VEXFI-102527 format. One line per field, with one value per residue: residue number from 1; chain; x, y, z of N, C-alpha, C in turn. Coordinates in Angstrom, 3 decimals. Example, Ala and Ser with C-alpha at 12.3 -4.5 7.8 and 13.67 -1.06 7.14 Angstrom:
// residues 2
kolgu = c(1	2)
kolmi = c(A	A)
n_x = c(13.190	12.850)
n_y = c(-5.690	-2.250)
n_z = c(7.800	7.080)
ca_x = c(12.300	13.670)
ca_y = c(-4.500	-1.060)
ca_z = c(7.800	7.140)
c_x = c(13.200	12.900)
c_y = c(-3.300	0.030)
c_z = c(7.800	7.870)
// end
This chain:
// residues 228
kolgu = c(1	2	3	4	5	6	7	8	9	10	11	12	13	14	15	16	17	18	19	20	21	22	23	24	25	26	27	28	29	30	31	32	33	34	35	36	37	38	39	40	41	42	43	44	45	46	47	48	49	50	51	52	53	54	55	56	57	58	59	60	61	62	63	64	65	66	67	68	69	70	71	72	73	74	75	76	77	78	79	80	81	82	83	84	85	86	87	88	89	90	91	92	93	94	95	96	97	98	99	100	101	102	103	104	105	106	107	108	109	110	111	112	113	114	115	116	117	118	119	120	121	122	123	124	125	126	127	128	129	130	131	132	133	134	135	136	137	138	139	140	141	142	143	144	145	146	147	148	149	150	151	152	153	154	155	156	157	158	159	160	161	162	163	164	165	166	167	168	169	170	171	172	173	174	175	176	177	178	179	180	181	182	183	184	185	186	187	188	189	190	191	192	193	194	195	196	197	198	199	200	201	202	203	204	205	206	207	208	209	210	211	212	213	214	215	216	217	218	219	220	221	222	223	224	225	226	227	228)
kolmi = c(A	A	A	A	A	A	A	A	A	A	A	A	A	A	A	A	A	A	A	A	A	A	A	A	A	A	A	A	A	A	A	A	A	A	A	A	A	A	A	A	A	A	A	A	A	A	A	A	A	A	A	A	A	A	A	A	A	A	A	A	A	A	A	A	A	A	A	A	A	A	A	A	A	A	A	A	A	A	A	A	A	A	A	A	A	A	A	A	A	A	A	A	A	A	A	A	A	A	A	A	A	A	A	A	A	A	A	A	A	A	A	A	A	A	A	A	A	A	A	A	A	A	A	A	A	A	A	A	A	A	A	A	A	A	A	A	A	A	A	A	A	A	A	A	A	A	A	A	A	A	A	A	A	A	A	A	A	A	A	A	A	A	A	A	A	A	A	A	A	A	A	A	A	A	A	A	A	A	A	A	A	A	A	A	A	A	A	A	A	A	A	A	A	A	A	A	A	A	A	A	A	A	A	A	A	A	A	A	A	A	A	A	A	A	A	A	A	A	A	A	A	A	A	A	A	A	A	A)
n_x = c(-45.034	-43.894	-40.912	-39.496	-37.136	-34.544	-33.750	-31.026	-29.472	-29.501	-27.425	-27.584	-25.553	-24.813	-26.759	-26.217	-26.894	-25.967	-25.179	-24.539	-22.491	-20.538	-19.949	-19.128	-16.428	-14.909	-15.481	-14.114	-11.511	-10.921	-10.837	-13.168	-14.479	-13.058	-10.936	-10.014	-9.240	-11.519	-13.000	-16.383	-19.195	-21.103	-19.631	-19.382	-21.550	-21.339	-18.748	-17.328	-17.725	-16.675	-14.112	-14.854	-14.449	-14.676	-14.715	-16.594	-16.591	-18.138	-17.959	-15.767	-16.481	-17.296	-14.997	-14.187	-15.289	-15.949	-16.416	-18.393	-20.481	-21.129	-22.137	-24.399	-25.845	-26.593	-28.130	-30.209	-31.297	-32.252	-34.285	-36.073	-38.474	-40.069	-42.558	-42.721	-42.312	-40.244	-36.700	-34.926	-32.155	-30.101	-28.264	-24.703	-23.393	-24.629	-25.261	-23.896	-24.210	-27.016	-27.677	-26.470	-27.940	-30.463	-30.070	-29.568	-32.005	-33.888	-35.536	-36.769	-34.829	-34.752	-33.570	-33.509	-32.944	-31.028	-29.550	-30.039	-30.472	-29.620	-29.967	-30.649	-33.264	-34.582	-35.682	-36.617	-36.332	-34.358	-34.853	-37.538	-40.738	-43.791	-45.819	-45.030	-45.900	-47.485	-46.602	-44.668	-41.549	-38.558	-36.207	-32.748	-29.587	-26.100	-25.095	-26.449	-26.291	-27.044	-30.389	-30.581	-29.909	-31.410	-34.032	-34.256	-34.045	-36.254	-38.314	-38.134	-38.883	-41.533	-42.732	-42.858	-44.729	-44.188	-44.469	-43.000	-42.017	-40.177	-36.754	-33.530	-30.386	-26.887	-25.389	-26.081	-25.123	-26.034	-26.575	-28.759	-30.177	-32.052	-34.108	-34.912	-35.955	-38.019	-39.644	-41.000	-42.413	-41.135	-39.717	-36.785	-34.374	-31.625	-28.416	-26.267	-25.675	-23.794	-22.998	-23.159	-21.143	-18.849	-18.905	-18.613	-16.135	-14.299	-14.735	-13.730	-11.145	-10.258	-10.038	-8.715	-9.618	-9.077	-9.161	-11.783	-13.253	-12.413	-13.360	-16.134	-16.515	-15.799	-17.615	-19.932	-19.433	-19.476	-22.108	-23.509	-22.752	-24.051	-26.608	-27.934)
n_y = c(106.794	110.096	111.554	114.172	116.397	118.594	121.024	122.427	125.320	125.066	124.992	125.005	123.421	122.650	120.641	119.209	119.175	120.901	119.140	116.824	117.659	118.109	115.528	113.998	114.706	113.622	110.891	110.296	110.961	109.083	106.732	105.342	105.551	104.533	104.651	102.595	99.254	96.790	93.849	93.033	92.039	91.316	90.126	87.499	86.134	86.975	86.402	87.102	89.747	93.147	94.615	96.692	100.231	101.610	101.379	100.905	101.164	101.382	100.399	101.145	103.371	102.730	102.696	105.273	107.621	110.423	110.911	109.079	110.193	112.321	110.900	109.829	112.167	112.650	110.373	110.838	113.129	112.106	110.340	111.933	113.006	110.746	108.258	106.132	103.478	101.964	101.308	99.432	97.459	96.391	93.508	92.916	95.254	97.721	97.636	98.753	101.490	101.829	101.048	103.095	105.243	104.571	104.829	107.577	108.749	107.584	105.562	102.322	99.489	96.889	93.787	92.029	88.593	87.488	85.284	81.809	80.345	77.583	76.960	77.765	80.134	80.389	82.689	85.084	87.777	89.850	91.411	91.920	92.522	91.024	92.852	94.524	93.732	94.619	97.186	99.842	99.809	101.534	100.581	100.278	100.648	100.610	100.893	100.639	98.389	96.077	94.947	92.760	92.008	93.868	93.256	90.651	91.176	92.880	91.120	89.215	90.811	91.596	89.090	88.592	90.266	93.003	96.202	97.473	100.195	102.116	102.426	103.194	104.467	105.405	105.585	105.234	103.136	103.175	100.942	99.422	98.759	100.609	100.612	97.921	97.769	99.668	98.530	96.581	98.017	99.440	102.411	104.088	105.933	108.018	109.415	110.060	109.704	107.722	109.302	111.878	111.651	111.328	113.754	115.598	114.797	115.423	118.125	119.111	118.413	115.839	113.829	113.875	115.240	113.252	110.798	110.977	110.779	108.242	106.575	106.992	105.912	103.216	102.417	102.585	100.532	98.324	98.466	98.113	95.501	94.191	94.708	97.045)
n_z = c(63.385	63.819	64.069	66.040	65.088	65.748	63.543	61.861	60.300	56.886	54.081	50.636	48.345	45.280	45.442	47.779	51.181	54.223	56.412	55.041	53.371	55.274	56.070	53.779	52.788	54.883	54.721	52.401	53.208	55.253	53.939	53.567	51.225	48.305	45.421	42.685	41.890	42.395	43.756	44.300	46.348	44.495	42.538	43.261	42.243	39.697	38.302	36.001	35.651	35.082	37.141	39.965	39.974	42.293	45.817	48.724	52.140	54.920	57.435	58.829	60.208	62.784	64.192	64.339	66.120	65.915	63.207	62.838	64.345	62.682	60.533	61.752	62.101	59.473	58.849	60.678	59.623	57.191	57.977	59.243	57.946	57.774	58.647	61.339	63.784	64.801	64.547	62.183	61.551	58.855	59.067	58.723	58.568	59.091	61.744	64.038	63.531	63.478	66.047	67.574	66.574	67.489	70.271	70.377	69.495	71.084	70.219	69.675	68.564	66.181	64.783	61.867	61.173	58.680	57.918	58.441	61.659	63.503	66.187	69.680	70.514	68.141	67.119	64.633	64.412	66.118	69.250	68.907	70.205	71.324	71.325	69.322	66.872	63.888	63.968	62.413	60.777	59.921	57.612	57.771	56.227	55.184	52.514	49.210	46.611	44.672	45.425	47.083	49.866	51.282	50.489	51.513	54.276	54.649	53.985	56.041	58.198	57.481	57.372	60.010	61.044	60.922	59.491	56.589	54.791	54.025	53.121	54.124	53.277	53.396	51.015	47.596	45.164	42.625	41.005	40.270	42.574	43.684	41.754	41.851	44.443	44.361	42.469	43.869	45.664	47.750	49.250	48.583	50.329	50.194	51.129	49.457	46.007	43.654	41.518	42.656	44.574	42.974	41.513	43.602	44.625	42.585	42.452	44.895	44.665	45.341	43.501	40.151	36.887	35.015	36.453	37.287	34.838	34.027	36.113	35.844	33.270	33.669	35.619	34.124	32.277	34.024	34.981	32.589	31.998	34.072	33.384	34.033)
ca_x = c(-44.466	-43.148	-39.982	-39.186	-35.691	-34.169	-33.068	-30.159	-29.534	-28.943	-27.060	-27.572	-24.417	-24.880	-27.649	-25.884	-27.125	-24.788	-24.761	-23.953	-21.209	-19.571	-19.589	-18.537	-14.962	-14.331	-15.570	-13.016	-10.241	-10.669	-10.803	-14.462	-14.723	-11.741	-10.929	-8.980	-9.773	-12.062	-14.053	-17.500	-20.016	-21.813	-18.754	-19.567	-22.512	-20.963	-17.277	-16.768	-18.029	-15.512	-13.864	-15.414	-13.443	-14.971	-15.024	-17.185	-16.555	-18.551	-17.758	-14.689	-17.067	-17.388	-13.683	-13.911	-16.536	-16.299	-17.010	-19.638	-21.496	-21.566	-22.991	-25.682	-26.561	-27.173	-29.238	-31.304	-31.896	-32.961	-35.490	-36.929	-39.828	-40.731	-43.443	-42.313	-42.291	-39.031	-35.561	-34.485	-30.867	-29.698	-26.980	-24.119	-22.673	-25.300	-25.686	-23.339	-24.797	-28.425	-27.691	-26.180	-29.076	-31.520	-29.758	-29.695	-33.391	-34.778	-36.473	-36.334	-34.177	-34.883	-32.641	-33.923	-31.885	-31.043	-29.023	-30.732	-29.762	-30.164	-29.910	-31.203	-34.716	-35.136	-36.351	-36.215	-36.071	-33.835	-35.416	-38.961	-41.704	-45.085	-46.613	-44.532	-46.516	-48.358	-45.921	-43.897	-40.110	-37.743	-35.087	-31.554	-28.344	-25.059	-24.952	-27.230	-25.775	-28.292	-31.325	-30.785	-29.914	-32.532	-35.262	-34.281	-34.330	-37.637	-39.202	-38.129	-39.676	-42.958	-43.188	-43.034	-45.764	-43.727	-44.706	-41.825	-42.283	-39.041	-35.410	-32.632	-28.952	-26.048	-24.883	-26.667	-24.122	-26.725	-26.362	-29.989	-30.862	-33.237	-35.166	-35.413	-36.775	-39.231	-40.489	-41.833	-43.189	-40.393	-39.180	-35.389	-33.895	-30.170	-27.724	-25.389	-25.581	-22.424	-22.720	-22.896	-19.831	-17.831	-18.913	-18.070	-14.719	-13.504	-14.899	-12.868	-9.771	-9.874	-9.622	-8.607	-10.574	-8.790	-9.724	-13.238	-13.781	-12.127	-14.288	-17.450	-16.523	-15.751	-18.902	-20.896	-19.158	-19.950	-23.569	-23.979	-22.563	-25.079	-27.919	-28.589)
ca_y = c(107.801	111.183	112.021	115.597	116.603	119.989	121.223	123.596	126.107	124.283	125.714	124.087	123.585	121.603	119.555	118.579	120.079	121.145	117.956	115.864	118.200	117.905	114.111	113.382	114.774	112.714	109.532	110.165	111.038	107.894	105.552	104.668	105.540	104.444	104.454	101.636	98.040	96.051	92.852	93.277	90.862	90.952	89.289	86.092	85.586	87.438	86.434	87.679	91.169	94.021	95.052	97.998	101.265	102.252	100.491	101.636	100.384	102.279	99.775	101.861	104.428	102.310	102.931	106.709	108.167	111.770	110.812	108.333	111.157	113.055	109.978	109.768	113.408	112.504	109.412	111.502	114.033	111.321	109.685	112.914	113.156	109.456	107.806	104.795	103.214	101.245	101.265	98.072	97.489	95.236	93.035	93.407	96.497	98.892	97.384	99.735	102.790	101.846	100.997	104.443	106.096	104.210	105.474	109.034	109.168	106.934	104.728	100.943	98.879	95.456	93.311	90.784	87.620	87.077	83.916	80.865	79.921	76.282	76.704	78.849	80.316	80.339	83.938	85.597	89.209	90.156	92.585	92.073	92.212	90.608	94.070	95.261	93.268	95.626	98.476	100.155	100.000	102.019	99.663	101.099	99.984	101.584	101.076	99.764	98.067	95.424	95.037	91.432	91.938	94.668	92.502	89.555	91.733	93.362	89.962	88.651	91.698	91.513	87.753	88.595	91.206	94.382	96.911	98.172	100.989	102.962	101.889	104.341	104.159	106.569	105.661	104.441	102.940	103.313	99.719	98.657	98.508	101.461	100.146	96.649	98.036	100.386	97.612	95.804	98.907	100.124	103.730	104.201	107.270	107.960	110.689	110.321	108.775	107.608	110.491	112.995	111.428	111.624	115.186	116.272	114.440	116.194	119.547	119.506	118.025	114.508	113.132	114.815	115.017	111.978	109.726	111.148	110.221	106.804	105.915	107.029	104.958	101.841	102.137	102.343	99.185	97.363	98.503	97.500	94.055	93.701	94.962	98.198)
ca_z = c(64.289	63.183	65.083	66.016	65.008	65.672	62.274	61.827	59.077	55.809	52.865	49.510	47.456	44.260	45.824	49.047	52.279	55.044	57.168	54.109	52.928	56.350	56.170	52.597	52.740	55.871	54.184	51.453	53.938	56.065	53.082	53.483	49.779	47.674	43.973	42.289	41.253	43.523	43.652	45.195	46.622	43.267	41.711	43.626	41.291	38.357	38.357	34.793	35.598	35.257	38.508	40.291	40.206	43.574	46.935	49.844	53.380	55.992	58.745	59.505	61.038	64.177	64.804	64.327	66.679	65.478	61.869	63.021	64.783	61.492	59.773	62.447	61.769	58.136	58.973	61.377	58.632	56.184	58.499	59.904	57.390	57.629	59.718	61.767	65.221	65.159	63.627	61.873	60.874	58.054	59.605	59.961	58.305	59.646	63.121	64.974	63.240	63.875	67.505	68.061	66.216	68.426	71.552	70.228	69.295	72.038	69.456	69.751	67.407	65.953	63.753	61.221	60.925	57.274	57.873	59.303	62.866	63.860	67.625	70.478	70.562	66.787	66.733	63.324	64.538	67.439	69.905	68.611	71.251	70.800	71.140	68.159	65.630	63.315	63.940	61.205	60.964	58.815	57.444	57.573	55.864	54.860	51.068	48.346	45.280	44.308	46.548	47.657	51.329	51.775	50.277	52.487	55.594	54.657	53.978	57.393	59.041	57.140	57.765	61.465	61.435	60.907	58.240	56.072	53.588	53.681	53.308	54.180	53.189	53.156	49.636	46.519	44.116	41.339	40.231	40.149	43.835	43.835	40.857	42.368	45.623	43.985	41.704	44.794	46.511	48.805	48.932	48.990	50.658	50.342	51.302	48.322	44.885	43.154	40.707	43.560	45.195	41.970	41.227	44.776	44.758	41.631	42.764	46.014	44.359	45.814	42.292	39.040	35.809	34.364	37.289	37.242	33.594	34.016	37.023	35.214	32.152	34.167	36.266	33.052	31.771	35.016	34.991	31.347	32.161	34.996	32.804	34.670)
c_x = c(-43.722	-42.205	-39.741	-37.675	-35.417	-33.306	-32.249	-30.365	-28.815	-28.600	-26.954	-26.403	-24.402	-25.651	-27.350	-26.106	-25.966	-24.289	-24.070	-22.595	-20.139	-19.056	-18.760	-17.017	-14.287	-14.397	-14.453	-11.668	-9.913	-10.651	-12.093	-14.958	-13.356	-11.910	-9.767	-9.602	-10.225	-13.074	-15.118	-18.252	-20.736	-20.962	-18.833	-20.506	-22.193	-19.442	-16.626	-17.012	-16.753	-15.346	-14.472	-14.295	-13.634	-15.262	-15.513	-17.217	-16.864	-18.418	-16.649	-15.236	-17.135	-16.080	-13.389	-15.147	-16.921	-16.937	-18.339	-20.767	-22.014	-22.457	-24.366	-26.509	-27.275	-28.324	-30.458	-32.049	-32.742	-34.282	-36.486	-38.327	-40.648	-41.595	-43.074	-42.347	-40.964	-37.949	-35.172	-33.191	-30.618	-28.352	-25.998	-23.547	-23.302	-25.586	-25.185	-23.972	-26.240	-28.548	-27.447	-27.331	-30.257	-31.305	-29.988	-31.150	-34.349	-35.862	-35.925	-35.782	-34.481	-33.952	-33.147	-32.730	-32.004	-30.565	-29.777	-29.844	-30.415	-30.112	-30.512	-32.712	-35.372	-35.843	-35.775	-35.864	-35.610	-34.452	-36.909	-39.813	-43.026	-45.956	-46.167	-45.237	-47.576	-47.743	-45.097	-42.439	-39.517	-36.496	-33.852	-30.352	-27.320	-25.048	-25.969	-26.519	-26.924	-29.140	-31.413	-30.895	-31.065	-33.849	-35.368	-34.664	-35.783	-38.624	-39.267	-39.004	-41.167	-43.530	-43.448	-43.901	-45.359	-43.968	-43.429	-42.224	-41.022	-37.721	-34.437	-31.185	-28.171	-25.714	-25.639	-25.628	-24.730	-26.435	-27.576	-30.776	-32.131	-34.396	-35.764	-36.333	-38.089	-40.187	-41.417	-42.446	-42.464	-39.893	-37.753	-35.036	-32.389	-29.594	-26.934	-25.599	-24.118	-22.057	-22.396	-21.529	-18.720	-17.755	-18.280	-16.569	-13.845	-13.587	-13.968	-11.438	-9.321	-9.460	-9.523	-9.581	-10.357	-9.359	-11.239	-13.828	-13.567	-13.102	-15.689	-17.556	-16.595	-17.020	-19.970	-20.697	-19.709	-21.473	-24.153	-23.852	-23.699	-26.488	-28.671	-28.325)
c_y = c(108.855	111.743	113.509	115.761	118.086	120.194	122.509	124.390	125.342	125.183	124.713	124.420	122.409	120.383	118.909	119.568	119.986	119.892	116.947	116.354	118.066	116.477	113.633	113.535	113.827	111.266	109.278	110.126	109.736	106.612	104.760	104.614	105.576	104.174	103.559	100.484	97.102	94.997	93.188	91.979	90.390	90.075	87.806	85.413	85.977	87.541	87.055	89.181	91.992	94.399	96.437	99.015	101.989	101.191	101.341	100.723	101.322	101.646	100.459	102.966	104.026	102.524	104.424	107.469	109.545	111.759	110.062	109.255	111.956	112.184	109.862	111.016	113.279	111.501	110.079	112.440	113.268	110.758	110.678	113.019	111.874	109.122	106.367	104.716	102.656	101.465	99.812	98.150	96.227	94.749	92.747	94.815	97.696	98.762	98.436	101.108	102.873	101.793	102.380	105.399	105.823	104.866	106.980	109.465	108.590	106.115	103.309	100.412	97.389	95.063	92.014	89.869	87.122	85.642	83.036	80.472	78.651	75.955	77.900	78.916	80.234	81.603	84.442	87.082	89.491	91.442	92.762	91.658	91.798	91.824	94.891	94.872	94.265	97.011	98.621	100.388	100.633	101.147	100.457	100.224	101.052	101.926	100.196	99.633	97.394	95.355	93.760	91.431	92.752	93.914	91.331	90.061	92.195	92.201	89.306	89.499	91.565	90.145	87.666	89.761	92.662	94.989	97.643	98.898	101.685	102.279	103.044	103.862	105.461	106.716	104.712	104.345	103.045	102.127	98.803	98.469	99.327	100.942	98.825	96.861	98.706	99.505	96.804	96.690	99.599	101.480	103.813	105.667	107.185	109.353	111.061	109.268	108.721	108.823	111.690	112.876	111.778	113.115	115.970	116.028	115.239	117.680	119.999	119.015	116.695	113.606	114.171	114.436	113.679	110.807	109.771	110.478	108.718	106.045	105.888	105.989	103.521	101.464	101.848	100.949	98.126	97.313	97.884	95.990	93.461	93.953	96.108	99.468)
c_z = c(63.479	64.227	64.919	66.059	64.900	64.446	62.319	60.553	57.976	54.630	51.736	48.588	46.488	44.761	47.152	50.178	53.265	55.771	56.267	53.600	54.012	56.352	54.995	52.508	53.724	55.395	53.180	52.186	54.668	55.239	53.063	52.045	49.113	46.182	43.595	41.515	42.358	43.076	44.690	45.440	45.364	42.360	42.093	42.646	39.853	38.258	37.134	34.680	35.738	36.726	38.729	40.499	41.541	44.618	48.100	51.058	54.543	57.375	59.529	60.411	62.508	64.931	64.982	64.807	66.158	64.094	61.947	63.450	63.589	60.613	60.426	62.190	60.429	58.155	59.621	60.435	57.609	56.716	59.087	59.275	57.408	58.841	60.082	63.289	65.695	64.109	63.422	61.079	60.082	58.597	58.471	59.799	59.000	61.138	64.095	64.771	63.725	65.392	68.105	67.754	67.139	69.780	71.475	70.227	70.328	71.372	69.399	68.435	67.366	64.811	63.145	60.991	59.491	57.134	58.856	60.482	63.375	65.331	68.362	70.365	69.193	66.359	65.416	63.367	65.962	67.972	69.715	69.806	70.621	70.502	69.930	66.866	65.168	63.284	62.667	61.560	59.717	58.775	57.026	57.232	55.511	53.376	50.359	46.999	44.537	45.574	47.374	49.177	51.919	51.625	51.250	53.866	55.690	54.696	55.346	58.311	58.751	57.508	59.261	61.941	61.473	59.526	57.847	54.795	53.079	54.024	53.151	54.142	53.072	51.675	48.719	45.401	42.716	40.418	40.303	41.419	44.008	42.996	41.357	43.564	45.243	43.200	42.606	45.881	47.646	48.307	49.469	49.204	50.880	50.498	50.062	47.248	44.440	42.309	41.590	44.213	44.216	41.683	42.377	44.891	43.808	41.947	43.884	45.830	44.910	44.662	41.181	37.925	35.115	35.133	37.243	35.996	33.530	34.905	36.431	34.094	32.662	34.927	35.225	32.451	32.716	35.016	33.733	31.416	33.016	34.484	33.425	33.847)
// end
């Protein structure tokens, strides 16, 4: 399916189009992107890894409808060129966003169950109809660090007869996820890379040059530790 989206006038400023430039300052203002010292999910398997100098928590968007609408504008922009029949959200971080996007576009949403459930109907994909088998879904999440959760979700969908080619996120932390996904044939589409976020943050004065260089250095240390 190719969705029709009314496109506004876009101005390009250092690679970021207008809808994205509207959103990014708000993500910084509301603390959805923070700089400091943080443990991430990846530290569960790599406890000796250096702490991350950046933390991203887009779940706060569900509490702030005006900023959430701006995020939906960006998702809509990202998926506009893609061909698909259904929206699929990676649970749980993206669930609220994908649900709202489904309502906005009038396109059905399904949710793969990554965790095993030992009771109830035993379905693996919530919302899936028998007539959906063979259809194509675009898989949507908030952030990609490593590809683990995306690959699990995509595998559940494909095991249940859904075609997945494209994976869409707001932020790519540039810590190996894109390469892992592309190695197995998926196409990743993102609104912001970590480099773009850092460049934008220093350009608008959210961080100074010293923080900028420190964050870049520490991200490189973390990525080197992880082998990316």
